[in-house]
N, C-alpha and C positions, 0 to 999 in steps of 0.2 A: 704385168707378168713379164719376167725376162724372156727374151727370145733366144733360141739356140743357134749358133752359127755353125756352118759346115762348108764343105767345098773349099772354095778359094780362101775363105776367111780362116779356115783351119790351118792353111799353109803359113799364116803369120802367127806363130806362137806367142811372139812378144805382145802383139796387139790383143790377142785373146786373153792373155794373163792380165793385162792392164784393165781390160774391159770387165772381166770377172771380179777383179779387185774393186773397181769402181761400183759395180752392182752391189757387192757385198756391203760396201760403205754406205751406199744409198739406202739399203735396207735397214742398216743399223740406225741411220739418222731418221728414217721414217718411223721406226719403232720408237725412237727417243721422243719425237715430236708427238706421236700418238699417245704417249704416256704423260705428256705435259698436263699439269692441272690448270684449270681456268684461272684468270687473274684473281688474286686475293684482294679482299676489301681492307686488309690490314696494311698500313703504309709500309712497315718494315718488311713484311713478307713480300709484298709486291715489288718493293725495291730490290729485294734479293732475286725475285723472279726475273726482273728486268736485267740484272747483271748476268744472270745465267743465260738469258736469251741473247744478250750482246756477245757473250762468249760463243754461243752456238752460231750466231750470224757471222762471227769472225772466222769460225771453222769453215763455214760455207763459202765465205769470200776467199779464204786462203786456197780452197780447193778449185776455185774457178779456173785458173790458168791450166792446170792439169787436165780439168774436164774439157776445156776448149780444144786443147792439143790432142786429146784422144779422139774427140769428135772429128777433128780435122783429118786425123790419120785415117779414121773409119771411112770418111768420104773418099779419100784417095784410093783406098782399097776397094771400095765399092765401084769406083770408076773403072778400075782395071778388072773387075770380076765379071764372070759370065752373067749374061742377062738374067739367067734363072736365079743366080745368087744375089744379084744386085738388090732386088726388091727386099730380100730378107735382111741384108745388111743395113739397108737404109731404114727399115722398120725398127731394127734393134737400136740404131743410132737415134732415131726420133723418140723412141720410148725412154732411152737413157737421158736425153736432153730435157724431155718433158718432166721426167722425175726430178731432175736437179732444179729445173726452173720452178716447179711447184714448191719444192722445199725452200728455195730462196724467197719466193713471193710470200709463202706462208710465214717465213721467219720475219720478213719485213712487216707484214700485217700484225703479227703477234707483238712485235716490238712496239709498233705504234699503239696497239691496244694497251699494252702494259704501261707505256708512258702516259697515255690518257688516264688509265686507272690509278697510277701512282699519284698524278696531280690531284685527281678527285678524291682519292683516299686521304691524301695529305690535307686537302681542304676540309674534308669531313672530320678528320682527327683534330685539326686546328680549331674547328668550330664546336664540336660536341664536347670536348674536354672543358673549355672555359665555361660553356653553357651549363654543364653539369656542376661545376664548382659554384657558379653564380646561383644555381637553383638551391644548392645546399646552404649557402649563405643567406639567401633570401628567406629560406624556410626557417632558419634560426632567428632572423629578424622578426618574422611574423609570429613566431612562438613567443619571443620576448614581448611583443606588443599585445599578446592575447590576454594578459592580466589587465582587467578593467579597473582603473582608479576609482575611488569612491569620493573624490573631490571634483566638483563641477568644473573648476578651471583646468584641473589636470586632465580630465576626460575630454575637454574641448581641445586641449593641446594634442592629446593622443589622436583625436580624430583628424586633426590637421596633419599630423605626422603620418598617419596611415594613408590619408588621401594621396600624399606625395609618394608614399611607398607604392600604392596601388597603381598610380600613373606610371611609375617606373616599370612595373611588371607589364603593363599593357603596351608600353613603347618597345618592349623586347619581343613583341609578337612577330615583327618582320624577320627577326634573326631566326626564329624557329621555323618560319615559312621558308626561308632561304636554306636552312639545314635540311628540310624536307626535300627541297629541289635537288640539293647536292646528293642527298641519300638516294633519290630516284635515279639520278644519273649514274651514281656508282652501282646501283643494283642492276642497271642495264649493261654494265661493263663487266660484271663478274658472274661467277657461276651461281646456280640456284641455291646451293647450301650457303655460300657466302652472302648472297642476296638476302636470304632469310635472317642471317645474323645481323645484317645492317638494318633490316626492317624491325627486328626486335629492339635494337639499340635505339633507333628513332622512336619507336612506340613508347619505350620506357621513358625517354627524356621528354617527349611531348605529353605523355600522361602526367609526369610529375609537374610540368608547367601548367597543364590544365587544372590539375588538383590544387596547385598553389594559387592560381587565380581564383578558383572557386572558393577556397578557404579564405582567401583575402577579401572576397566580396561578402562572405558570410561574417567575417570579423568586422567589416565596415558597417553592415547592417546591425550587428550586435552592438557595436559602439554607439551607434545613433539610438538604437532602442534603449541601450543602457543609459544614455544621457537623458533621454526623455523619462525613462523609468526612475532614474536617480533624482531628477527634478521633481517628479510626482511623489517619489518616496520622501524626499527632504520636506516638500511642502506638506505632505499628509502627516509626516512624523511631527513636524513643528506645530501643525494645527492641532494634532491630538494632544501634544504636551501642553499647549496653551489652554486647550479645552479642559484638560484634566485639572490644571491648576485652578481654573475658574470653578469647576464642579466641586473640587475639594474645599474651596472657600465657602461655596454655597452650602455644602453638607455640614461644615463646621458650625453653621448657624442653627443646625437642628440636632446638635449633640445632646441638648437638654430639651426634653419634651415639655410642652406647655401643660400647666395644670388647669388651664381654662379650656372648656369644651370647644368653643367657637375657634379659638386660636389653635387648638390641637387639630381640629378638622382642617383648618387652613394649612397647617404644617403637613398633614397627611396628603392633602391634595398636591402640595408642592413637592413633597418626597416622591409621590407616585409619578409626577411629571418628570422628575430628575431620573428615576428608575427607568422610565420609558425612554427617555432621552439617551441614557447609558446603553440601553438595549439596542437602540437604533444605531449606535456607534460601533457596535460589535463587529459588523461586516467590514467597516473601514479599518478597524484594528487588525482583523484577520487578513485583509487584502494587503495592508502595509507590511505585516510580517511576512506574508508570502512573497511579496515583491522583494523584500530584503533577502529572503532565502535564495531566490532566484539570482539576485545579484551576487551573492556570496560564492556562487559557482564559478565566477570568472574573475575573482579578485584575489589578491595575495592572502596568505594565511593570517598575517598579522592584522590586516584590515578586515578580514572575515570575522576574526575573534572580537575585534572592537565593535563591528556592526552587530554581531550576535548578542553581545552584552547589552547594546542599546535596545535591541528588539526584545530581549528577555526582560529588561527593565520596564519597557513600555507595557508588555503583557502583565507583568506583576502589578504595576501601578493601576492598570485597568481592572484587574481582578480585585485589587484592594478596594477601588472605588465602587466597583459592583457590589462587593460584600458589605462595604460600609453603608451604602445607600439602602441595601436590602435590610441590613440590621436595624438602621434608624427607622425605616418604614415599619418593620416588625415591632419595634419598641413602641412606636406611636400607636399602632394597631392594638398592641397589648394594653397600652395606657388608656385608650379610649373608654372601654367599659369601666375601668376604675375611676377615671375622672367623671364619667357620667354618673356612676353610683355615688361617688363622693359628693358631688355637687347637688344631686337630687336629695340625698340624705341630708346634706347641709341646709338646703333650702327648705325642705319639709320640717326639719328640726327648728330652723330659725323662724319660720312662720308660726309654728306651734309655740315657740318660746315667746315670740312677740305678742301673740294672742293671750297667752297665759299671763304674761307680765301685765298686760292691760286688764285682764280679769282680776288679778290679785290687787291691782291698784283700786279697783272699783268695788271690792268686796265690803268695804266699810259702809257703803251706802245701802246695803241690802240687810235684811233681817238674818237672824241666826240660822233659821231653817234653811233659807236659800243659800247661805254661805256654806252650810254643811254639805248640801247637795253638790255645790260646785267643787268643794274640796274633795269629796269622795270621787267625783268624776275625774278631777285632776290627778288623784293618786292612781287611778286606773290608767289614765293616759301616760303618766310618768313611766309606768312599767312598760308600756308599749314604745314610748319614745326612747327609753333607755336602750332598747335593741337598736334603734336607729343610731344613737350615740355610739354604741358598741361597733356598729358597722363603720361609722366615721373613724373611730379609733383604730379599726383594723386596716381600713383601706388607706388612710392618711399616710402611715409610715411606708406603705408600698409605693405610693406616689412620691414620697420624699426620695426614695432610692432611685426611681426613674427620672426624677427631675431634681437633681441636687442644686444647691445654690439658691437663687431667688425663688424658684418654684417651690423648693422644700420650705423656705422661710414662710412663704405665703400659706402653704398647707398647715405647717406647724402653728402658725398664728391662728388660723381658723379653728383648728382642732382644740388649741388651748382655750380660745374664747368660748367655743361651744361647750366645752367641759365645765369652765368656770360659771357660764351663764346657766347651764343646766343644773349644776350643783346649787347655784344660788336659788333657783326656782324651787328645787327639791326642798331646800332648807326653809324657804318661805312657806311652801305648802305644808311642810311638817310643822312649822311653828303655828300656822293658821289652824291646823287640825288640833294641835294641843290646846290653843286658845279657845277653840270652839268647845272642846270637851270640858275645859276648865269652866267656861261660861255655863254650859249645860249642868254641871255639877253644882255650880253656885245657885242656879235657878231652881234646881230640884232640892236644894237644902242639904245635899250631901256634904257640902263643905260649908 
């Protein structure tokens, strides 16, 4: 607080006026200093603050001669003043000198602080800008590498390319550590609000770096998993295709069902085994398709379309094989009772016809009564056996449809021979019956 001069000091109007003017100027400068903002973290702003501070310092320096002259004059006045006034004058002079000295010291300290802040702000600016640009470029590179090739050689090259990329990311870590150190130094030099801004900028750029490293690590893992998955996918796909070709060839052997029971039973067993084998492969087909769909999430659209076509083709082919095997087994199962019935009827009829043919051959060696009894019995048996022949004639054509080609020819031959042989036997029995009746008529004198 300014001290008031009186007594002898008031006798010097010139000194009092000068001292009052200096006090007013000191108050203005003190207010100016009190309203100065803390150093900015922005290089351009702190540079402007430094220029303003240098101007203020120059103002203080320019005032130094007049301050010293005024203080010297005050000491001379105090020396000639009454003892009672001397202490008051000296106190006013000391207060004025202290105020000016504090302003000068504070100005020098602030200039030094601004100079330090400007250097650090410049270092922070020069470092964070290029690092931000570098992060943006690396982010684009990582995005470009995120499409997984579907060719094993290409994916191997991509892994090598990514390993080099990732090493480059990790080598940049010391730069971000250095940026953090610079930021901390800068935050210590500036105000709280500015420090919070620096902290936010640092947090943003370090978070981006951390996220980039994390995403790069994830891509590296994905690339290696995709390489292994692609290898397994390719091997599984190729194995399934080769297996399907083999199964298709095996199934082609059973397009025509056998018309022989033992052979048909063998076919059914083999078809059942193939059907079971196909069922066992279903999980592998599903796993292969699922692995392909997972891979499609990280490959280009064109490659995804091509892979989808292959997977769809694989599923369609597997479905066709499954259906074909099921149909062939079903056909064989449907044919079995027909084949069984046909051959049982054929064997029964053949046995009867063989026995009948033998009987007919031996009839001449028996008397007429015995012959008549045999013929009557055979006529009854013919009626029964005709039903068997009708069954053969009904089932035979059905088997021919199920087993075209050689099987149909075999059945047609058996049916034809059975009909001819049966007709021949019927004709013989009929002629025998007629001859017997004729002989009986002659014996009885009717003829």
